N, C-alpha and C positions, 0 to 999 in steps of 0.2 A: 356587645360581644364579651361574655366571661371565660376566663380560665379555670376548668373545673377538673381537679383532679380525685380519682376514685381508686380505692384500693378493693381487692377482692373482686374484679370489675370483668370476670369471664363468664359469670352465670348467674343465675337467680336475680336477686336484687340489685346488685353491682351491675349486671348487664342491662337490666331495666333501666337503672339510672343512667348510663351511659347513652343508651338509645333515646332517653327523654331530653337529655342536655343538647344532644346533637341536633335532635329536630326542630330545637327552638333556635339554632343557629350558634349555641356556645362551642369553644374549642374543648376537647376533653381529652385528657391523658388517662389512658387506663391501666392500673398496675394490676399485675397478678402474678401469682407462681408460675402458671401455665396458661396458655392463651387456649381460646376454643373457636371452633369453625363461626359460631355467632358472633364473638366479637371481632374476628378477623374481617367478617363481611360489612364491618361498620367503617367509618372513616376515622376513628379514634387512633390517638397517637398511642400505641400499645407498648408499655414498658414490663417486658417479661422478667422472670427471675426475681419478683419481688416478693419476698418472704418476711411478712410484718414480725417474724420473730428472730429477726438477723438485723444486728445493727449494721454488719457490712454491707448486706443488701440496701438497706435504707440509706446510707452514707453515700453509695454509689449512685443511687436514683437522686439523691440530693445533688450531687456533683453535675450527673448530668443536666439537669434542670437548672443550673445556677443563675442562668440569665432569664428564667421564666418568673413572672409574678403570679402567683396561684390567687384566685378570687374566692373560690370555695374549693374547701377540701373535705372529702367525706371519707370517714373511716369507715368502711363497712365489710371488710373481712373477719370471719367468725367461724367458730366450730361449736357443736352442739353434740353433747353425749348423754346417756340417760343413765342414772345410778338408782337404784332402789334400796331404801334403808333395810339393813339385814344381810345383802349382799354386796357390800362394799368391799372387795377385796384388794390386793395390790393394783391388779390391773386398773380397777376404778379409779383408785386414787392418783395413779399415773395420768389417767384420762382427766381427772380433776385439774392436775396441774397444767396439762396441756392448754385447757381451757382458759386458766387465767393466763398462760402465756400469750395466747392469740386474743382472746376476748377482752381482757383488761390491760395487759403490759403493751398488747400491739397497738393500740391507738395511742397510747403515751410514748411509745418509740417513733411512731410515725410523725406525730406533731413536734417532738423535739428535733428529730431528723430533719423535717421542712421548714422548721421556724423561718428559715432565711427567708424561705419564698413568699411568705404571708406577709402583707401589710395594711396600713390602715383600711379600714373598710372589708378586709377578708374576713370571712367567715367559716367555721369548722363545724362540721356535723358527724356526730358519733353514733353509729347505728347501734343502738342498746336494744333493750326488750322490758315490755312491763313486767317480765319474770324475774327482772332485777330489783321490783318494787317490794319492800318488805311489807308495806302496808296492804298491797295487794295480793300477797300470797294466801290464797285459801284452799292450796290442795297439796302443799308438799311437794318432795320429791326433786328430781332434777340439780342435786346439791352442788355440782361443778358449775352448771351455766347459771342458776340463779344467784350463786355467790361471785361469779365471775362478771355478770353483768351489773350486780350490785356494786362492785368493785369499780367497774370502770365508769359507773355514775359518778361516785365519789371522785374518781382521778379527772372526771370532765369538768366537775364543778371547781375543782383546784386550779385545771388549766383555764378555765372562765375568769378565775380572779387574776393569775397570772399573767394574761394576755389582753384583760380589758383596758389597761393604760396604753397599748399600743392600738387600740381601736379596734381589735380582732373579736369577733364574738365567737362563742363555743355553746353548742346545743345538743341536748341529749335527745334522739328521735328513736320512738318505737315505730317499726314500719308496719305493724298491725299482723294478723295471722296470714302470713302470704305462703301461696302454694308453691314451695320449693323442693329440690331435693332433699334440703335439711331436714324437713318434717314428711318427708314422703308423700309429696304433693297433696297435703290433706289440708290445706289452709282455707281461709276463707274469701281471699281476693287474690287476683292475680299478682305477679312481679311488676306488671306494667301498670297496674291499678295502684299499687304501693308506690311506686317510683313517682307518678304523677302528683299524689298526696305528699309526699316527702319534699318535691322540689317546690312545690307550693308552700308548704309549712318553713321550710327554710328562707325563701324568699320572704316571707312575713314576718320574721323574728327581728326585732331590733337589739342593738347593743344593751339597751337597758334591760333585755330579758336574758343576757347571757347568763349560761349556766341554769337553764331550766330544762325541765324533762316533760318531754311533749308526745303524745301519740299523734301519727301522721295525720289523722282524722280531725285534729285540731282541739282534741280534748288534753287538758293539762292533766299530767299522771303524779301521784303521790310518790316519795322516795321510800 
């Protein structure tokens, strides 16, 4: 049995990950800003009030978990906004800053705050997006989301180098085009299907592959 900590665990992919890990017998710590009826219906340990943009909230979480060894840390919380070139006004730029704060700096804050809970053999999964791939960008738009995901890919790569000497692997994981509220439920696969693939992918990656970028279906993705 592993101890798994998941951020953004109250809905969508995060909730599906909670359910997947619990179903196979792992102990799950579900961190979220606000809980949900679906999360409350699980047996996870729910840590409410966890805003990954808040150093204080993450420090408080680390203090509450100081005696816990985390085997898997999944940084899943994220936000998506849409900007169209030519219509990027002050509000849009503020939205882009918010996406950087959550999507890029949030995982870095989380891993740094919880680093004392990780040990040799622990693994960190950062839920990113292939929209952060510059080589894969063939349609443009989504300036804040694309840039923030490219930034977290770079951050994840640096974390991988810094944590490898401690025997901790860090992996950048694209969940697929998933039917969630974030995309108006217009995805190609369900959160449960995505979660199953993500768990399998993270299980199969080794420390020698730390800092690499993967589609949940097993495809290696370009930066």
